[in-house]
VMD Tcl script that draws the C-alpha trace (Angstrom):
set ca {
  {-189.89 152.36 35.42}
  {-189.14 149.95 38.22}
  {-191.72 149.52 40.95}
  {-190.92 151.43 44.13}
  {-189.42 149.45 46.97}
  {-192.11 148.18 49.32}
  {-192.21 149.87 52.71}
  {-194.20 149.18 55.88}
  {-197.76 150.48 55.79}
  {-197.25 152.64 58.87}
  {-194.79 154.87 56.98}
  {-196.74 156.25 53.99}
  {-194.42 159.24 53.77}
  {-191.56 156.89 52.88}
  {-193.60 155.40 50.03}
  {-194.25 158.91 48.75}
  {-190.52 159.73 48.98}
  {-189.53 156.54 47.13}
  {-192.06 157.26 44.42}
  {-190.67 160.74 43.96}
  {-187.12 159.38 43.70}
  {-188.21 156.97 40.99}
  {-189.81 159.82 39.08}
  {-186.74 162.02 39.38}
  {-184.54 159.15 38.28}
  {-186.33 159.01 34.93}
  {-185.05 162.47 34.11}
  {-181.46 161.87 35.21}
  {-178.60 160.65 33.13}
  {-178.52 156.86 33.56}
  {-174.84 156.86 34.51}
  {-175.39 159.15 37.51}
  {-176.44 157.27 40.65}
  {-177.15 158.78 44.04}
  {-173.50 158.49 45.13}
  {-172.25 160.02 41.89}
  {-174.79 162.82 42.15}
  {-173.77 163.53 45.75}
  {-170.12 163.71 44.68}
  {-171.04 166.16 41.94}
  {-173.07 168.34 44.31}
  {-170.22 168.34 46.83}
  {-167.74 169.41 44.12}
  {-170.04 172.22 43.02}
  {-170.51 173.33 46.62}
  {-166.77 173.18 47.44}
  {-165.69 175.38 44.55}
  {-168.70 177.68 44.87}
  {-168.20 178.25 48.60}
  {-164.46 178.68 48.11}
  {-165.21 181.43 45.60}
  {-167.81 183.28 47.67}
  {-165.74 183.04 50.87}
  {-162.61 184.25 49.10}
  {-164.44 187.28 47.71}
  {-166.65 188.28 50.64}
  {-164.65 187.30 53.73}
  {-161.05 187.53 52.53}
  {-160.72 189.88 49.55}
  {-163.41 192.57 49.84}
  {-162.69 193.86 53.39}
  {-158.97 194.22 52.67}
  {-159.55 195.65 49.18}
  {-161.91 198.34 50.48}
  {-159.53 199.11 53.35}
  {-156.54 199.42 50.99}
  {-158.49 201.73 48.69}
  {-159.12 204.03 51.65}
  {-162.87 204.07 51.08}
  {-163.69 203.70 54.79}
  {-164.32 200.57 56.82}
  {-168.06 201.34 56.87}
  {-168.15 200.37 53.19}
  {-167.12 196.81 54.17}
  {-170.47 196.35 55.87}
  {-172.36 198.06 53.04}
  {-170.74 195.81 50.43}
  {-171.51 192.67 52.43}
  {-175.03 193.93 53.05}
  {-175.61 194.52 49.32}
  {-174.57 190.97 48.53}
  {-176.71 189.43 51.25}
  {-179.79 191.56 50.63}
  {-179.79 190.53 47.00}
  {-179.12 186.88 47.77}
  {-181.74 186.80 50.51}
  {-184.51 188.48 48.54}
  {-183.91 186.32 45.48}
  {-183.38 182.90 47.06}
  {-187.09 182.11 47.17}
  {-187.75 183.28 43.57}
  {-184.74 181.33 42.29}
  {-185.83 178.31 44.32}
  {-189.19 178.46 42.55}
  {-187.42 178.87 39.19}
  {-185.37 175.77 40.00}
  {-188.58 173.86 40.74}
  {-190.05 175.07 37.48}
  {-187.19 174.93 34.98}
  {-184.67 172.57 36.54}
  {-181.89 172.77 39.14}
  {-179.00 172.37 36.71}
  {-179.54 175.58 34.76}
  {-179.57 177.56 38.02}
  {-176.35 175.90 39.20}
  {-174.59 176.77 35.94}
  {-175.75 180.34 35.42}
  {-175.22 181.56 39.00}
  {-171.47 180.82 39.24}
  {-170.94 182.10 35.68}
  {-172.32 185.48 36.73}
  {-170.05 185.48 39.79}
  {-167.07 184.63 37.56}
  {-167.63 187.91 35.73}
  {-168.03 189.97 38.92}
  {-164.82 188.55 40.42}
  {-162.84 189.44 37.29}
  {-164.25 192.97 37.17}
  {-164.02 193.90 40.87}
  {-160.24 194.52 41.13}
  {-160.51 197.01 38.23}
  {-163.23 199.03 39.96}
  {-162.46 201.73 42.53}
  {-165.71 203.67 42.82}
  {-167.91 202.73 45.81}
  {-171.14 202.63 43.81}
  {-169.61 200.37 41.17}
  {-168.31 198.03 43.85}
  {-171.78 197.84 45.40}
  {-173.35 197.13 42.00}
  {-170.96 194.21 41.45}
  {-171.82 192.82 44.88}
  {-175.50 192.94 43.88}
  {-174.76 190.87 40.77}
  {-172.71 188.52 42.96}
  {-175.76 188.08 45.20}
  {-177.86 187.15 42.17}
  {-175.34 184.44 41.32}
  {-175.40 183.01 44.85}
  {-179.20 183.09 44.98}
  {-179.35 181.03 41.79}
  {-176.85 178.41 43.02}
  {-177.66 177.44 46.61}
  {-181.43 176.65 46.72}
  {-181.10 174.30 43.75}
  {-178.00 172.62 45.20}
  {-179.80 171.85 48.46}
  {-182.96 170.82 46.60}
  {-181.10 168.22 44.56}
  {-180.31 166.37 47.78}
  {-183.97 166.41 48.79}
  {-184.95 165.22 45.29}
  {-182.69 162.16 45.24}
  {-182.02 161.03 48.83}
  {-184.60 159.16 50.98}
  {-185.75 161.03 54.07}
  {-184.30 158.39 56.39}
  {-180.78 159.19 55.12}
  {-181.21 162.87 54.30}
  {-179.48 164.29 57.39}
  {-176.36 162.27 56.57}
  {-176.56 163.44 52.95}
  {-176.85 167.08 54.01}
  {-173.70 166.59 56.10}
  {-171.71 166.12 52.90}
  {-172.87 169.57 51.92}
  {-171.39 170.76 55.21}
  {-168.06 169.19 54.28}
  {-168.05 171.30 51.14}
  {-169.09 174.41 53.06}
  {-166.39 173.99 55.69}
  {-163.68 173.38 53.14}
  {-164.72 176.63 51.50}
  {-164.85 178.55 54.79}
  {-161.45 177.18 55.83}
  {-159.51 177.30 52.59}
  {-161.02 180.50 51.12}
  {-159.49 182.94 53.63}
  {-156.28 180.91 53.76}
  {-155.75 180.79 49.99}
  {-156.90 184.37 49.42}
  {-154.84 185.75 52.29}
  {-151.74 183.74 51.36}
  {-151.88 184.94 47.75}
  {-152.30 188.56 48.87}
  {-149.39 188.29 51.33}
  {-147.26 186.67 48.64}
  {-147.97 189.59 46.32}
  {-147.06 192.11 49.01}
  {-143.93 190.54 50.46}
  {-142.47 188.53 47.59}
  {-143.62 190.48 44.53}
  {-143.35 193.81 46.40}
  {-146.71 195.10 45.23}
  {-148.39 197.82 47.26}
  {-151.74 199.53 47.70}
  {-154.76 197.67 46.34}
  {-152.75 195.72 43.75}
  {-152.03 192.59 45.82}
  {-155.70 191.91 46.49}
  {-156.34 191.47 42.78}
  {-154.78 188.03 42.95}
  {-157.44 186.71 45.35}
  {-160.23 188.04 43.09}
  {-158.72 186.27 40.11}
  {-158.46 183.09 42.17}
  {-162.17 183.41 43.01}
  {-163.07 183.85 39.33}
  {-161.32 180.56 38.49}
  {-163.16 178.82 41.34}
  {-166.54 180.07 40.09}
  {-165.75 178.96 36.55}
  {-164.84 175.46 37.79}
  {-168.15 175.38 39.68}
  {-170.12 175.98 36.49}
  {-168.04 173.49 34.48}
  {-168.62 170.73 37.03}
  {-172.35 171.44 36.93}
  {-172.35 171.31 33.12}
  {-170.39 168.08 32.86}
  {-171.60 165.98 35.80}
  {-175.07 167.02 36.96}
  {-178.04 165.28 35.33}
  {-180.41 167.18 33.08}
  {-183.50 167.73 35.20}
  {-185.80 169.86 33.11}
  {-189.45 168.91 33.59}
  {-190.33 165.88 31.53}
  {-193.64 164.34 30.58}
  {-193.66 162.03 33.60}
  {-193.42 164.80 36.15}
  {-194.10 168.06 34.35}
  {-196.99 168.87 36.64}
  {-194.95 168.23 39.76}
  {-192.18 170.59 38.74}
  {-193.87 173.27 36.68}
  {-197.08 173.98 38.62}
  {-196.69 175.69 41.98}
  {-199.44 174.96 44.51}
  {-199.69 178.09 46.69}
  {-202.28 176.53 48.99}
  {-200.02 173.59 49.79}
  {-197.07 175.96 50.15}
  {-198.92 178.11 52.68}
  {-199.92 175.00 54.64}
  {-196.28 173.91 54.68}
  {-195.07 177.32 55.86}
  {-197.57 177.28 58.74}
  {-195.77 174.18 60.01}
  {-192.40 175.91 60.37}
  {-192.76 179.43 61.85}
  {-190.43 178.71 64.78}
  {-187.87 177.16 62.45}
  {-187.92 180.36 60.41}
  {-187.61 182.48 63.58}
  {-184.73 180.34 64.85}
  {-183.07 180.66 61.45}
  {-183.47 184.43 61.45}
  {-182.00 184.86 64.95}
  {-179.09 182.48 64.37}
  {-178.02 184.23 61.21}
  {-178.59 187.65 62.74}
  {-175.83 186.65 65.15}
  {-173.63 185.47 62.31}
  {-174.28 188.71 60.44}
  {-173.12 190.77 63.41}
  {-169.57 189.45 63.04}
  {-169.42 188.43 59.37}
  {-168.09 191.62 57.81}
  {-165.58 192.46 60.54}
  {-164.36 189.15 61.98}
  {-161.13 189.21 59.99}
  {-160.29 192.84 60.77}
  {-161.14 192.42 64.47}
  {-159.09 189.27 65.02}
  {-156.14 190.64 63.07}
  {-156.14 193.71 65.32}
  {-157.06 192.04 68.65}
  {-154.67 189.08 68.32}
  {-151.98 190.63 66.10}
  {-152.58 188.27 63.17}
  {-151.46 188.58 59.58}
  {-153.79 187.61 56.74}
  {-151.99 184.27 56.45}
  {-152.19 183.73 60.22}
  {-155.94 184.32 60.13}
  {-156.41 181.80 57.34}
  {-154.11 179.25 58.99}
  {-156.00 179.42 62.29}
  {-159.22 178.57 60.45}
  {-157.72 175.90 58.23}
  {-156.85 173.04 60.59}
  {-160.03 173.16 62.75}
  {-162.27 173.48 59.70}
  {-160.62 170.59 57.86}
  {-160.89 168.46 61.01}
  {-164.58 169.31 61.22}
  {-164.99 168.51 57.53}
  {-163.58 165.01 58.17}
  {-166.06 164.55 61.03}
  {-169.05 165.90 59.10}
  {-170.13 162.56 57.62}
  {-170.16 160.68 60.96}
  {-171.85 163.68 62.59}
  {-174.53 163.57 59.91}
  {-175.07 159.87 60.54}
  {-175.27 160.65 64.27}
  {-177.93 163.22 63.48}
  {-180.01 160.56 61.71}
  {-179.71 158.28 64.75}
  {-180.52 161.02 67.26}
  {-183.40 162.35 65.19}
  {-183.57 165.77 63.58}
  {-184.98 167.77 66.55}
  {-182.48 166.45 69.12}
  {-179.57 166.91 66.71}
  {-180.62 170.54 66.14}
  {-180.85 171.23 69.88}
  {-177.49 169.66 70.76}
  {-175.79 171.32 67.80}
  {-177.03 174.85 68.45}
  {-176.36 174.44 72.16}
  {-172.75 173.52 71.40}
  {-172.42 176.57 69.14}
  {-173.76 178.86 71.88}
  {-171.42 177.46 74.56}
  {-168.33 177.67 72.34}
  {-169.05 181.25 71.30}
  {-169.60 182.39 74.87}
  {-166.24 180.84 75.77}
  {-164.71 182.80 72.91}
  {-166.21 186.05 74.18}
  {-165.13 185.47 77.75}
  {-161.67 184.01 77.16}
  {-160.45 185.19 73.74}
  {-156.81 184.24 73.23}
  {-154.65 183.30 70.26}
  {-153.99 179.79 71.60}
  {-157.60 178.95 72.47}
  {-159.26 180.40 69.35}
  {-158.78 177.18 67.28}
  {-160.36 175.15 70.10}
  {-163.42 177.38 70.24}
  {-163.62 177.33 66.45}
  {-163.56 173.53 66.45}
  {-166.39 173.30 69.00}
  {-168.39 175.87 67.06}
  {-167.92 173.93 63.85}
  {-168.87 170.60 65.42}
  {-172.10 172.10 66.69}
  {-172.78 173.54 63.26}
  {-172.21 170.26 61.38}
  {-174.52 168.44 63.78}
  {-177.32 171.01 63.70}
  {-177.37 172.35 60.15}
  {-177.84 169.08 58.17}
  {-180.68 168.06 60.51}
  {-182.08 171.57 60.15}
  {-182.18 171.40 56.35}
  {-183.36 167.77 56.35}
  {-186.27 168.75 58.57}
  {-187.19 171.57 56.19}
  {-186.95 169.33 53.12}
  {-189.24 166.77 54.75}
  {-192.04 169.35 54.83}
  {-192.41 169.56 51.05}
  {-192.70 167.43 47.98}
  {-190.55 167.84 44.86}
  {-192.73 170.56 43.35}
  {-192.18 172.89 46.31}
  {-188.87 171.80 47.83}
  {-186.86 174.55 46.19}
  {-189.38 177.14 47.36}
  {-189.30 175.82 50.94}
  {-185.51 175.76 51.08}
  {-185.49 179.18 49.44}
  {-187.80 180.49 52.19}
  {-185.39 179.28 54.85}
  {-182.56 180.79 52.84}
  {-184.42 184.09 52.81}
  {-184.81 183.94 56.60}
  {-181.07 183.27 56.84}
  {-180.27 186.19 54.60}
  {-182.68 188.61 56.29}
  {-181.18 187.74 59.67}
  {-177.70 188.23 58.29}
  {-178.71 191.53 56.70}
  {-180.07 192.89 59.97}
  {-176.97 191.58 61.73}
  {-174.57 193.27 59.34}
  {-176.44 196.55 59.61}
  {-176.30 196.39 63.41}
  {-172.73 195.10 63.34}
  {-171.55 198.10 61.32}
  {-172.84 200.34 64.12}
  {-171.67 198.17 67.02}
  {-168.18 197.74 65.58}
  {-167.53 201.46 66.11}
  {-168.55 201.41 69.78}
  {-165.95 201.48 72.57}
  {-165.44 198.46 74.79}
  {-166.72 198.06 78.35}
  {-166.18 195.97 81.47}
  {-168.93 194.48 83.64}
  {-167.50 192.23 86.33}
  {-165.72 189.32 84.66}
  {-167.22 190.24 81.27}
  {-164.75 192.35 79.28}
  {-165.71 193.56 75.81}
  {-162.76 195.19 73.99}
  {-163.02 197.99 71.44}
  {-164.81 196.70 68.33}
  {-165.96 193.68 70.37}
  {-169.68 194.47 70.67}
  {-170.66 192.45 67.57}
  {-169.11 189.32 69.12}
  {-171.03 189.81 72.35}
  {-174.22 190.28 70.33}
  {-173.57 187.09 68.37}
  {-173.20 185.14 71.63}
  {-176.57 186.49 72.84}
  {-178.28 185.56 69.54}
  {-176.91 181.99 69.58}
  {-178.15 181.52 73.14}
  {-181.59 182.81 72.10}
  {-181.69 180.44 69.12}
  {-180.81 177.53 71.40}
  {-183.69 178.38 73.75}
  {-186.11 178.54 70.80}
  {-184.90 175.16 69.57}
  {-185.09 173.65 73.05}
  {-188.74 174.53 73.57}
  {-190.26 174.55 70.08}
  {-188.46 172.30 67.59}
  {-190.06 168.90 67.10}
  {-190.58 166.39 64.33}
  {-193.09 167.72 61.81}
  {-195.62 165.69 59.86}
  {-194.95 165.08 56.20}
  {-196.74 166.93 53.40}
  {-198.97 163.92 52.89}
  {-200.13 164.14 56.47}
  {-200.77 167.85 56.09}
  {-202.93 167.27 53.04}
  {-205.02 164.69 54.92}
  {-205.82 167.09 57.76}
}
mol new
graphics top color blue
foreach p $ca { graphics top sphere $p radius 0.5 }
foreach p [lrange $ca 0 end-1] q [lrange $ca 1 end] { graphics top cylinder $p $q radius 0.2 }
display resetview
């Protein structure tokens, strides 16, 4: 094994990071460098996010509505998926630390492939909920290991930029999933003259193909990272004392995560139905309005990630969340068909600045043996916030609108107002509490 690159003595955490990279490299396929690995992770994330967005945001709400099962089941289905994903992210993150990231990133999408194929043949509410639970298991297996691979292989000084590539994949999925799923459903309705729930089957089958591609890319391209002799202890023994010390360093990050995703959860299950009704959009219109802003943001993600490295993680988080809060308040106050893409673009730019720095800051708190667990803990905070948000959103969506001075909330608009309040709260938490945290090495020396 080559000697680690020499670094200045005042940055011992960088020496530790370089040493870890050298160790991880011994278990990777020799033909896969950091750039090749990043490309593979991005491909896995693109197809995986496309699949989950197509199922949960595009297909399920319309499918449940067409079956006549009641719009309340939309929130219950989303909640079932997110509860399962949230509760299991930490356990699957630990399993990834223990048995390897690759096996998690193969098995999770394979399970979701099966659920996507089965869903359009199921009409009973309880069966639909059960399939969403299995879908949540698949997502919980995939995402902590995907994020952890970046922390395993990328130096801390470039980790925010590396995380931004993950955002590119996420945004492509968020943009193209509703567009592709909605366009296929509309094609089935208007060109193939299918009716009832039948057209929505096409978007589920599309999602199943996307999940299968996700697993195949992981099988073919990702390095085998099962614990080897050189780092078996680091990856197969979990130090609970060190983990507790790490978690004590990030309580406000976890709170900020919970509140932010509570806001997202408020609108997640009903955003498509609300905007279609409020702005008179078709399914294709809804997807098209997301597509161009999201692809533009995806193009800007890499330079925004580099900007985050230059600004520093705490400042990037504050500016990013602040931008999200401002853009969403503008959306609440001045919702219009022509301005929605502008607000969406600002919201996305804030997200791609804040979220990579957010995850890079979390990954810097742990070494390789606990990185999956740490990222899984943040993922659990995300999911719990989203779960609470969806539960509250299902209630708020049924409430009538109101007017208070210049603030006008239309029918079904309470979840959007709540999301704006939560984003503002998260920004205030970030403004006053988020700062650079010491590395794990520093923690151990205290």
